[in-house]
C-alpha positions as CSV (number, residue, x, y, z in Angstrom):
1,M,240.7,91.3,-127.5
2,R,238.1,94.0,-126.5
3,V,239.3,97.4,-128.0
4,E,238.1,100.8,-127.4
5,K,239.1,104.4,-128.1
6,F,239.2,107.2,-125.6
7,N,239.4,110.9,-126.3
8,A,240.6,113.3,-123.6
9,P,242.4,116.7,-123.2
10,S,245.4,115.2,-121.6
11,M,247.1,111.7,-121.4
12,A,246.5,111.5,-117.5
13,E,242.7,111.9,-118.2
14,A,242.6,109.4,-121.0
15,L,244.5,106.8,-119.0
16,A,242.4,107.4,-115.9
17,H,239.2,106.9,-118.1
18,I,240.8,103.7,-119.6
19,R,241.4,102.4,-116.0
20,R,237.9,103.1,-115.0
21,R,236.4,101.5,-118.1
22,L,238.8,98.6,-118.8
23,G,240.7,98.1,-115.5
24,D,244.2,97.8,-114.5
25,D,245.2,95.2,-116.9
26,A,244.3,97.3,-120.0
27,L,247.0,97.4,-122.8
28,I,247.6,100.8,-124.5
29,L,247.7,100.1,-128.2
30,E,248.1,103.5,-129.9
31,I,248.3,107.1,-128.8
32,S,247.4,109.8,-131.3
33,P,247.3,113.6,-130.9
34,L,244.0,115.3,-131.9
35,N,243.9,118.3,-134.3
36,E,241.9,120.3,-131.9
37,G,244.0,119.4,-129.0
38,G,244.2,116.4,-126.6
39,F,244.8,112.7,-127.4
40,E,243.0,109.8,-128.8
41,V,244.1,106.5,-127.0
42,T,243.4,103.2,-128.3
43,A,243.3,100.6,-125.5
44,G,242.4,96.8,-125.1
45,I,242.0,94.0,-122.8
46,E,242.0,90.4,-123.1
47,P,238.9,88.5,-122.0
48,A,239.5,86.3,-118.9
49,V,239.9,82.7,-119.7
50,R,239.4,80.3,-116.9
51,S,241.4,77.3,-116.7
52,P,242.3,74.9,-114.0
53,A,245.5,75.8,-112.2
54,P,248.2,73.2,-112.2
55,A,248.9,71.5,-108.8
56,A,252.0,73.3,-107.2
57,R,254.9,71.1,-106.4
58,P,256.4,71.7,-102.7
59,K,259.3,74.2,-102.1
60,E,259.0,75.0,-106.1
61,T,259.5,78.6,-107.0
62,P,256.7,79.8,-109.4
63,I,257.9,80.9,-112.8
64,V,256.2,84.2,-112.5
65,A,255.4,86.5,-109.6
66,P,253.9,90.1,-109.4
67,S,256.1,93.0,-108.2
68,R,255.2,93.8,-104.6
69,G,257.8,96.3,-103.7
70,R,257.4,99.9,-102.8
71,V,260.9,100.7,-104.1
72,V,261.8,98.7,-107.3
73,A,265.4,98.9,-108.4
74,L,266.5,97.7,-111.9
75,V,270.1,96.3,-112.2
76,G,271.7,94.7,-115.2
77,P,274.3,95.1,-118.1
78,T,274.8,98.0,-120.3
79,G,272.2,98.1,-123.1
80,A,269.5,95.9,-121.3
81,G,267.0,98.7,-121.5
82,K,266.9,99.6,-117.8
83,T,266.1,103.4,-118.4
84,T,263.3,102.9,-120.7
85,T,261.9,100.2,-118.6
86,V,261.9,102.6,-115.5
87,A,260.0,105.2,-117.6
88,K,257.4,102.6,-118.7
89,L,257.0,101.4,-115.0
90,A,256.7,104.9,-113.6
91,A,254.3,105.9,-116.4
92,R,252.0,102.8,-115.7
93,A,252.1,103.4,-111.9
94,A,251.5,107.2,-112.1
95,L,249.1,107.6,-115.1
96,L,247.2,104.3,-115.1
97,E,247.2,103.3,-111.6
98,G,247.0,106.8,-110.0
99,Q,249.9,106.3,-107.6
100,Q,252.1,108.9,-106.1
101,V,255.5,108.1,-107.9
102,A,259.1,109.1,-107.8
103,V,262.1,108.2,-109.9
104,V,265.8,107.9,-108.8
105,T,268.6,107.4,-111.0
106,L,272.3,106.4,-110.2
107,D,273.3,106.5,-113.9
108,T,275.7,109.4,-113.9
109,Y,278.3,107.1,-115.5
110,R,276.6,107.0,-119.0
111,L,276.7,110.3,-120.9
112,G,273.1,111.6,-121.3
113,G,271.6,108.7,-119.1
114,A,270.1,111.1,-116.5
115,Q,269.0,113.7,-119.2
116,Q,267.1,110.7,-121.1
117,L,265.2,109.8,-118.1
118,R,264.4,113.4,-117.2
119,G,262.7,113.7,-120.5
120,Y,260.3,110.9,-119.7
121,T,259.7,111.9,-116.1
122,D,259.0,115.5,-117.2
123,L,256.5,114.0,-119.6
124,I,254.9,111.8,-117.0
125,G,254.9,114.5,-114.4
126,V,256.8,112.9,-111.7
127,P,260.0,114.1,-109.8
128,L,263.4,112.7,-110.8
129,V,266.3,112.6,-108.2
130,V,269.8,112.1,-109.4
131,V,272.2,110.3,-106.9
132,E,275.8,110.4,-107.8
133,D,277.0,108.1,-105.1
134,P,275.2,104.7,-104.5
135,R,276.1,105.0,-100.8
136,R,273.6,108.0,-100.7
137,L,270.7,105.9,-102.0
138,Q,269.4,104.9,-98.5
139,H,269.5,108.7,-97.4
140,T,267.6,109.7,-100.5
141,L,264.9,107.2,-100.3
142,G,264.4,108.1,-96.7
143,R,263.3,111.5,-97.8
144,M,260.7,110.0,-100.1
145,Q,258.2,108.5,-97.7
146,W,255.4,110.3,-99.4
147,A,255.8,108.2,-102.6
148,E,253.7,105.1,-103.0
149,R,256.2,103.7,-105.6
150,V,259.8,104.7,-106.2
151,F,261.6,103.3,-109.2
152,V,265.4,103.3,-109.2
153,D,267.5,103.3,-112.4
154,T,271.1,102.0,-112.1
155,P,274.0,102.3,-114.4
156,G,274.7,99.4,-116.8
157,R,277.9,97.5,-115.8
158,S,279.8,94.6,-117.3
159,P,279.9,91.5,-114.9
160,R,283.6,92.0,-114.9
161,D,283.4,95.3,-113.2
162,V,283.5,93.8,-109.8
163,A,284.4,96.8,-107.8
164,A,281.5,99.1,-109.0
165,L,279.0,96.1,-108.8
166,R,279.9,95.5,-105.3
167,V,279.3,99.1,-104.3
168,L,276.0,99.0,-106.1
169,G,275.1,95.7,-104.3
170,E,276.0,97.1,-101.0
171,A,274.0,100.1,-101.3
172,L,270.9,98.1,-102.4
173,S,271.4,95.5,-99.4
174,E,271.0,98.4,-96.9
175,I,267.4,99.0,-98.2
176,P,265.3,96.0,-97.0
177,E,262.3,97.3,-98.7
178,A,263.9,97.5,-102.2
179,E,262.8,94.9,-104.7
180,V,265.8,94.2,-107.0
181,H,265.0,93.2,-110.7
182,L,267.7,91.7,-112.8
183,T,267.0,93.2,-116.2
184,I,268.0,90.7,-119.1
185,P,267.8,91.2,-122.7
186,A,265.8,88.4,-124.2
187,V,268.5,88.0,-127.0
188,L,270.8,86.5,-124.5
189,H,270.8,82.7,-123.9
190,G,271.5,80.4,-121.2
191,R,275.4,80.7,-120.4
192,A,275.4,84.5,-120.7
193,I,272.3,84.9,-118.6
194,D,273.9,82.6,-115.9
195,R,276.9,84.9,-115.8
196,L,274.6,87.9,-115.1
197,L,273.0,85.9,-112.2
198,Q,276.4,85.5,-110.7
199,W,277.3,89.3,-110.7
200,P,279.4,89.9,-107.7
201,G,277.3,93.0,-106.5
202,R,274.1,91.2,-106.0
203,A,273.0,91.4,-102.4
204,R,270.0,89.6,-103.7
205,I,267.9,89.6,-106.9
206,D,264.1,89.3,-106.1
207,R,262.7,89.2,-109.6
208,L,263.7,88.8,-113.3
209,L,262.6,91.2,-116.0
210,F,263.2,90.3,-119.6
211,T,263.4,93.2,-122.1
212,K,263.6,93.3,-126.0
213,I,261.2,90.4,-126.4
214,D,260.5,91.8,-129.9
215,E,264.1,91.4,-130.9
216,A,264.5,87.8,-129.9
217,F,263.9,84.7,-132.1
218,E,264.0,82.0,-129.3
219,L,262.2,82.7,-126.1
220,D,262.7,79.5,-124.0
221,E,264.7,81.4,-121.5
222,L,261.6,83.1,-120.3
223,R,260.6,79.7,-118.8
224,D,264.0,78.1,-118.2
225,C,265.8,80.9,-116.4
226,P,263.2,81.2,-113.6
227,R,263.4,77.4,-113.2
228,R,267.2,77.3,-113.1
229,S,267.6,80.3,-110.8
230,G,264.6,79.9,-108.7
231,I,263.8,83.6,-109.2
232,P,260.4,84.5,-110.7
233,L,259.7,86.7,-113.6
234,T,257.7,89.9,-113.4
235,Y,257.7,92.0,-116.5
236,L,258.4,91.6,-120.2
237,T,259.1,94.6,-122.5
238,T,258.2,94.3,-126.1
239,G,259.4,97.5,-127.9
240,Q,260.6,101.1,-127.3
241,R,257.2,102.9,-126.9
242,V,256.6,104.5,-123.4
243,P,254.5,103.5,-121.7
244,E,252.6,101.0,-123.9
245,D,255.4,98.3,-124.6
246,I,255.5,96.5,-121.2
247,E,253.4,93.6,-120.0
248,C,253.0,91.7,-116.7
249,S,254.2,88.2,-117.2
250,S,252.0,85.1,-116.9
251,T,252.6,81.4,-117.5
252,T,250.0,81.4,-120.3
253,R,251.7,84.4,-122.1
254,I,255.1,82.9,-121.7
255,E,254.2,79.5,-123.1
256,Q,252.5,81.4,-126.0
257,L,255.7,83.4,-126.7
258,I,257.9,80.2,-126.7
259,R,255.5,78.4,-128.9
260,D,254.6,81.2,-131.4
261,G,257.4,83.8,-131.0
262,F,256.6,87.5,-130.7
263,A,254.3,89.3,-133.1
264,R,253.1,92.9,-132.7
265,H,249.3,91.7,-133.1
266,Q,249.7,89.1,-130.3
267,E,250.5,91.6,-127.7
268,A,248.5,91.0,-124.4
269,A,248.4,92.9,-121.0
């Protein structure tokens, strides 16, 4: 991995410098405040490795696919890490990619959920809108045409909470541009994950997003779940740090994690 250090008076300037120097796939390794003010940011990037692409089989869904949606909504069970992941995605888009970003939360059910996210958005410097009724989501997003990316946090629900999930699913189904990511803790295994895939509120699930990679000992589901469900994987999260601990998935990275497990020194963008 190529590693460099960058000093700047603000995080926004440091991340912009990193983007120009190392590109959009750079991984933030460490952020340290400087005594004289500002930040020292350590970033790295893996060198490109060329290898022949495997021949695709017809009508086969790829294991991984990038996120393409202007509106990205995270759904999933309580404790999956949706709020922290939304903060990571918003920080990556706003600070590293230089996009106009907004964050919407429907999480008024969990005590302190909106306050936690507001702490992140204030730090990133992007607006947060709290929507108490999912049926108002479409109207709210209609007033955000200025935003290049909108990230939507939703309340964690048990798969048994059919009524609440149905309301959420119906609200998301009214937004054709929304890309819905099912957020799955990597500590779960096959049958538990399959139950999540059958949640009654799903109008559709466009992508899978696995969290808490650093807490799991077996990671075969990173490959097996997309194959079973026919839904590709976008992101992996590897810890609590915002915005560092998130990666765009790749087949190479998935096979490495399945083979070797996760270790902090193995992180790759």
